[in-house]
C-alpha positions in Angstrom: 91.4 -28.4 146.9 89.3 -31.1 145.2 88.6 -28.7 142.2 92.3 -28.0 141.7 93.2 -31.7 141.8 90.4 -32.4 139.3 91.7 -29.7 137.0 95.3 -31.1 137.1 94.0 -34.7 136.5 91.9 -33.6 133.6 94.9 -32.2 131.9 97.3 -35.1 132.7 94.8 -37.9 131.9 92.7 -36.3 129.2 95.5 -34.7 127.2 98.8 -36.6 128.0 98.9 -39.8 129.8 96.1 -41.8 128.2 97.8 -41.4 124.8 101.3 -41.9 126.0 100.4 -45.0 128.0 98.6 -46.7 125.2 101.0 -45.5 122.5 104.1 -46.7 124.4 102.4 -50.0 125.1 101.5 -50.6 121.5 105.0 -49.7 120.4 106.6 -52.1 122.8 104.1 -54.8 121.9 104.9 -54.4 118.1 108.6 -54.1 118.5 108.8 -57.3 120.7 106.5 -59.0 118.2 103.7 -59.5 120.7 105.9 -61.0 123.4 103.0 -61.3 125.8 101.3 -63.8 123.3 104.3 -65.5 121.8 106.0 -66.2 125.1 102.9 -66.5 127.3 103.8 -70.0 128.6 107.4 -69.1 129.2 106.3 -66.6 131.9 105.2 -69.7 133.9 108.4 -71.7 133.0 110.6 -69.0 134.5 108.8 -69.5 137.8 110.0 -73.1 138.1 113.3 -72.0 139.6 112.2 -68.6 140.9 112.8 -69.4 144.5 116.6 -69.2 144.0 118.5 -66.2 145.4 121.9 -65.2 146.7 123.3 -63.0 149.5 122.8 -59.8 147.5 119.3 -60.2 146.3 115.9 -61.6 147.0 114.5 -64.5 144.9 112.6 -63.8 141.7 109.5 -65.3 143.4 109.9 -62.9 146.3 110.2 -60.0 143.9 107.1 -61.2 142.1 105.2 -61.5 145.3 106.4 -58.1 146.4 105.2 -56.5 143.2 101.9 -58.4 143.5 101.6 -57.2 147.0 101.6 -53.6 145.7 99.5 -54.4 142.7 96.9 -56.7 144.2 95.3 -54.2 146.5 92.4 -51.7 146.5 92.6 -51.4 142.7 91.3 -55.0 142.4 88.3 -54.5 144.6 87.7 -50.8 145.2 89.2 -49.6 141.9 87.1 -52.0 139.8 83.9 -50.8 141.6 84.8 -47.1 141.0 85.6 -47.8 137.3 82.2 -49.4 136.9 80.2 -46.7 138.6 82.1 -43.8 137.0 82.7 -45.3 133.5 80.2 -48.1 133.1 80.9 -51.7 132.2 82.9 -50.5 129.2 85.7 -49.4 131.6 86.5 -53.1 132.2 87.3 -53.5 128.5 89.8 -50.7 128.6 91.3 -52.2 131.8 91.9 -55.3 129.8 93.5 -53.3 126.9 95.8 -51.5 129.4 96.8 -54.8 131.0 97.5 -56.6 127.6 99.7 -53.9 126.2 101.0 -53.2 129.7 102.5 -56.7 129.9 105.0 -55.6 127.2 105.7 -52.3 129.0 106.3 -54.2 132.2 108.8 -56.5 130.4 110.7 -53.5 129.2 110.9 -51.5 132.4 111.8 -54.6 134.6 114.5 -55.8 132.2 116.1 -52.3 132.3 115.8 -52.2 136.1 117.7 -55.5 136.3 120.4 -54.4 133.8 121.2 -51.1 135.6 120.9 -52.3 139.2 123.5 -51.4 141.8 124.6 -52.6 145.3 124.0 -50.5 148.4 126.3 -50.1 151.4 125.0 -53.4 152.8 125.7 -55.3 149.6 122.0 -55.6 148.6 120.8 -55.0 145.1 119.0 -51.7 144.5 117.6 -50.3 141.3 114.6 -49.1 139.4 113.6 -46.2 137.1 115.7 -43.6 138.9 118.8 -45.7 138.5 118.3 -46.4 134.8 117.6 -42.8 134.2 120.9 -41.8 135.8 123.1 -44.7 134.4 121.4 -45.4 131.1 120.4 -41.9 130.1 123.0 -40.0 132.1 120.1 -37.8 133.5 120.4 -37.9 137.3 118.1 -34.9 137.5 115.4 -37.0 135.8 116.0 -39.8 138.3 115.7 -37.3 141.2 112.4 -36.0 139.8 111.0 -39.5 139.4 112.1 -40.4 142.9 110.3 -37.4 144.4 107.1 -38.4 142.5 107.4 -42.0 143.6 108.0 -41.1 147.3 105.0 -38.8 147.2 102.9 -41.5 145.5 103.9 -44.7 147.1 105.4 -43.6 150.4 102.5 -41.2 151.1 99.4 -41.0 148.9 98.9 -44.6 147.9 99.2 -45.8 151.5 96.4 -43.5 152.4 94.3 -45.0 149.6 95.0 -48.6 150.9 94.2 -47.6 154.5 91.0 -45.8 153.3 89.7 -49.0 151.7 90.4 -51.1 154.8 88.6 -48.6 157.0 85.6 -48.3 154.7 85.3 -52.1 154.4 85.7 -52.7 158.1 83.0 -50.1 158.9 80.6 -51.6 156.4 81.1 -55.2 157.5 81.8 -54.9 161.2 80.9 -51.3 162.1 84.4 -50.8 163.3 85.5 -47.2 164.2 88.0 -46.0 161.5 90.2 -44.5 164.2 90.8 -47.8 165.8 91.3 -49.5 162.4 93.9 -46.9 161.6 95.8 -47.3 164.9 95.9 -51.1 164.4 97.0 -50.8 160.8 99.8 -48.4 161.8 101.1 -50.8 164.5 101.0 -53.8 162.2 102.5 -52.1 159.2 105.2 -50.5 161.3 106.3 -53.9 162.6 107.0 -55.1 159.1 108.5 -52.0 157.4 111.0 -51.4 160.2 112.4 -54.8 159.2 113.5 -53.6 155.8 113.1 -55.0 152.3 113.9 -58.7 153.2 111.3 -58.6 155.9 108.7 -57.2 153.5 109.7 -59.8 150.8 109.2 -62.7 153.3 105.8 -61.5 154.4 104.7 -61.0 150.8 106.0 -64.4 149.8 103.7 -66.1 152.3 100.6 -63.8 152.4 100.1 -62.9 148.7 99.7 -66.4 147.2 97.3 -67.5 150.0 95.1 -64.4 149.8 95.0 -64.3 146.0 94.1 -68.0 145.9 91.4 -67.7 148.5 89.8 -64.7 146.7 89.9 -66.4 143.3 88.4 -69.7 144.6 85.4 -67.8 145.9 85.2 -65.6 142.9 85.2 -68.6 140.5 82.7 -70.4 142.6 80.3 -67.4 142.4 80.9 -67.2 138.6 80.2 -70.9 138.2 76.8 -70.3 140.0 76.1 -67.6 137.4 77.7 -69.2 134.4 74.6 -68.6 132.2 75.1 -64.8 132.6 78.7 -64.6 131.5 78.1 -64.3 127.7 75.7 -61.4 128.3 78.2 -59.8 130.7 81.0 -60.0 128.1 78.7 -58.6 125.4 77.7 -55.7 127.8 81.4 -54.9 128.5 82.3 -54.8 124.8 79.2 -52.8 123.7 79.7 -50.3 126.5 83.4 -49.8 125.7 82.5 -48.5 122.3 79.4 -46.5 123.3 76.9 -48.8 121.7 74.8 -48.9 124.9 74.6 -45.1 125.0 73.8 -44.7 121.3 70.1 -44.4 121.8 70.5 -41.6 124.3 72.8 -39.6 122.0 75.7 -39.7 124.4 78.1 -42.0 122.4 81.2 -39.7 122.8 80.7 -39.2 126.5 80.2 -42.9 127.1 83.4 -43.9 125.2 85.4 -41.1 126.9 84.3 -42.0 130.4 84.8 -45.7 129.9 88.2 -45.3 128.4 89.5 -42.7 131.0 88.2 -44.7 134.0 89.4 -48.0 132.5 92.9 -46.7 131.9 93.1 -44.9 135.3 91.9 -47.8 137.3 93.8 -50.3 135.2 97.1 -48.5 135.6 96.5 -48.0 139.4 95.9 -51.8 139.7 98.6 -53.3 137.5 101.1 -50.4 137.6 102.6 -51.3 134.2 104.6 -48.3 133.0 104.3 -46.4 136.2 107.8 -47.4 137.3 106.9 -49.0 140.6 107.4 -52.7 140.0 111.0 -52.2 138.6 112.1 -51.2 142.1 111.4 -54.7 143.3 112.5 -56.4 140.1 115.9 -54.8 140.4 116.3 -56.3 143.9 116.1 -59.9 142.6 118.9 -62.4 141.9 117.3 -63.5 138.6 117.2 -67.1 137.3 118.1 -67.5 134.5 120.9 -65.1 135.3 119.9 -62.6 132.6 118.1 -59.2 133.0 115.3 -60.3 130.6 114.2 -63.2 132.9 112.9 -60.7 135.4 111.0 -59.0 132.6 109.1 -62.2 132.0 108.4 -62.7 135.8 107.0 -59.2 136.1 105.0 -59.5 132.9 103.2 -62.4 134.6 102.3 -60.1 137.5 100.4 -57.8 135.3 98.4 -60.7 133.8 97.5 -62.1 137.3 96.5 -58.7 138.7 94.2 -57.3 136.0 93.2 -60.0 133.5 92.5 -62.5 136.3 91.7 -60.8 139.7 90.2 -57.6 138.4 88.1 -59.5 135.8 86.8 -61.8 138.6 85.7 -58.8 140.7 84.0 -57.1 137.7 82.1 -60.3 136.8 80.9 -60.7 140.4 79.6 -57.1 140.5 77.9 -57.3 137.1 76.4 -60.7 137.7 74.9 -59.6 141.1 72.7 -56.9 139.6 73.5 -54.4 142.4 74.3 -51.8 139.7 70.8 -52.2 138.2 68.9 -51.6 141.4 71.2 -49.6 143.6 70.1 -48.8 147.2 71.2 -45.2 147.7 74.6 -43.9 146.6 77.1 -46.8 146.9 80.5 -47.0 145.3 83.9 -48.2 146.0 84.4 -51.2 148.3 80.8 -51.2 149.5 79.6 -52.0 146.0 81.9 -55.1 145.9 80.7 -56.2 149.3 77.1 -55.9 148.4 77.6 -57.8 145.2 79.4 -60.7 146.9 76.8 -60.7 149.7 74.0 -61.0 147.2 75.7 -64.2 145.8 76.8 -66.0 148.9 74.9 -64.4 151.8 75.7 -61.9 154.5 79.1 -63.4 155.2 80.3 -62.2 151.7 80.6 -58.6 153.1 82.9 -59.9 155.9 85.0 -61.9 153.5 85.6 -58.9 151.3 86.5 -56.9 154.3 89.0 -59.6 155.3 90.3 -59.8 151.7 90.7 -56.1 151.4 92.6 -56.0 154.7 95.2 -58.5 153.5 95.3 -57.0 149.9 95.7 -53.5 151.2 98.0 -54.3 154.1 100.5 -56.0 151.8 100.2 -53.1 149.4 101.2 -50.7 152.2 104.4 -52.5 153.1 105.4 -53.1 149.4 104.6 -49.4 148.6 106.9 -48.4 151.5 109.7 -50.6 150.1 109.5 -48.8 146.8 109.7 -45.4 148.5 112.6 -46.4 150.7 114.5 -47.6 147.6 114.2 -44.1 146.0 115.0 -42.4 149.3 118.3 -44.3 149.1 118.8 -43.1 145.5 118.5 -39.6 146.8 121.2 -40.4 149.3 119.0 -39.8 152.3 119.4 -43.2 153.8 120.9 -42.1 157.1 119.2 -44.3 159.8 117.7 -41.3 161.6 116.2 -40.0 158.3 114.8 -43.4 157.5 113.1 -43.6 160.9 111.5 -40.1 160.3 110.3 -41.1 156.9 108.8 -44.4 158.2 106.9 -42.4 160.8 105.6 -40.0 158.2 104.5 -42.9 155.9 102.7 -44.5 158.8 101.1 -41.1 159.5 99.6 -41.1 156.0 98.2 -44.6 156.8 96.3 -43.0 159.7 95.2 -40.1 157.5 93.9 -42.4 154.9 91.8 -44.4 157.4 90.0 -41.2 158.4 89.9 -39.2 155.1 87.1 -39.1 152.5 87.4 -41.5 149.6 87.0 -39.1 146.6 89.9 -36.7 147.7 92.2 -39.6 148.5 91.7 -41.2 145.1 92.1 -38.0 143.2 95.4 -37.4 144.9 96.5 -40.9 144.0 95.6 -40.2 140.3 97.7 -37.1 140.2 100.7 -38.7 141.8 100.4 -41.8 139.5 100.2 -39.7 136.4 103.4 -37.7 137.2 105.3 -40.9 137.9 104.1 -42.7 134.7 104.8 -39.8 132.4 108.4 -39.5 133.7 109.0 -43.3 133.5 107.4 -43.9 130.1 109.6 -41.1 128.7 112.7 -42.8 130.0 111.9 -46.4 128.9 111.0 -45.2 125.4 114.4 -43.6 125.2 116.1 -46.8 126.5 113.9 -49.3 124.7 116.5 -50.2 122.1 118.7 -51.6 124.9 115.8 -53.7 126.2 115.0 -55.0 122.7 118.7 -56.1 122.4 118.5 -58.0 125.7 115.3 -59.7 124.7 116.8 -60.9 121.4 119.9 -62.1 123.2 117.9 -64.0 125.8 115.7 -65.8 123.2 118.7 -66.5 120.9 120.3 -68.4 123.8 117.0 -70.2 124.5 116.7 -71.2 120.8 120.2 -72.7 121.0 119.2 -74.8 124.0 121.4 -72.8 126.4 120.5 -71.4 129.8 120.3 -67.6 129.0 123.2 -65.9 130.8 124.0 -62.2 130.4 127.6 -61.6 129.2 128.3 -57.9 129.7 131.5 -58.2 127.5 129.2 -58.6 124.5 127.9 -55.1 125.0 130.9 -52.8 125.1 128.7 -49.8 124.5 127.1 -50.5 127.9 130.2 -51.1 129.9 130.6 -47.6 131.3 126.9 -47.6 132.3 126.8 -50.8 134.3 127.7 -51.0 138.0 131.1 -52.7 138.4 130.9 -56.2 139.8 127.2 -56.7 139.3 127.2 -58.3 135.8 131.0 -59.1 135.5 130.6 -62.8 136.4 126.9 -63.7 136.4 126.2 -67.0 138.1 123.2 -69.1 139.1 121.6 -68.1 142.4 121.8 -70.7 145.1 
């Protein structure tokens, strides 16, 4: 089984996705004239009134926290460690590259998700890649295909990945039995996901900022204690990214290939830019300013926080600790991060990482489920009984992940992620001209000193594609 999954991943990542992901990101970056640099401060400005919402949608801040709940998970602690052990320090450089160009990709996909959102039977906003594939491209079959990939990835496989990291961290720090960890996680996750998207958004809104702030405070304190090592660490990352460390051993090509592949894989798993996951939450928001592009800026900030801040902090802690220079046995994944932090702050560092990974991964599980349910509704399988069955299956995968071996679970995640990303990147490339128009309209209004407000009547070519009543009379959220 593992050999088959490895074969599929080698084709998808080695021959298709790595070029599509970077190529699309560069195209969006150039066409938006480096929006992630020119409008960097505006991302934070949009957050000032991001707690506004209405009866149909969650607030932009809740949408951001929901996407951060999914993004800020095992990719930030376990994924960084795996990237370092499998691809070397150079993998971190390629994670940065993926994050930088991924900010532009995230802007495009989230803007499109807002534009083509709909309302469900309860009057709540729904949307995402499946919806803009159906409405914007007129290809429902493509939306169905994407939905199936997402349900497999986020509803099932990724939740197993998150549970796996919680179980591994708990075993290393407290010697907890993975079986009992899995049972507790199923009960806690079930309590939240049976409450629906608003329940998930409320939990994410409170938990994500606290857990991220606590982890970053400790990480920055550790880095401050090792400030003299930072220049050498940065130099090591850059040199390794281009194979300069391996030149003497005659393995330059292998070093670059491994660093790039691992950096792109783990970077995409962490920040999800281009994968098509975050747009599901972005579409559920009542944006402020009332314009699709405003949610693009909010989600662009999510990519920055996830990879360029949190992942970088984790990588610096591991590299500064020296645990990779003198490993004790075969260690990888979350245990490597735990040992690195313990070497800096003492034995309680392992317990802190276990606690951090619990909150990071738990919020990822509930956010991942919200994405999957959104696409289940797109497939018109939202009968209450079917939702209950699906929720039980998703929780079953949480239990499976707590008991499964790490390599197989991560390989399954890589396959599911690649299939989603290829489908979504194809769609947003085809629809990119629409997103570029919206970006220009938004910033034209900003330049005139106006509050950017989307006027659908200015886009007659889109009228037949938009959901009636959603953008007819845009107003400020309460």
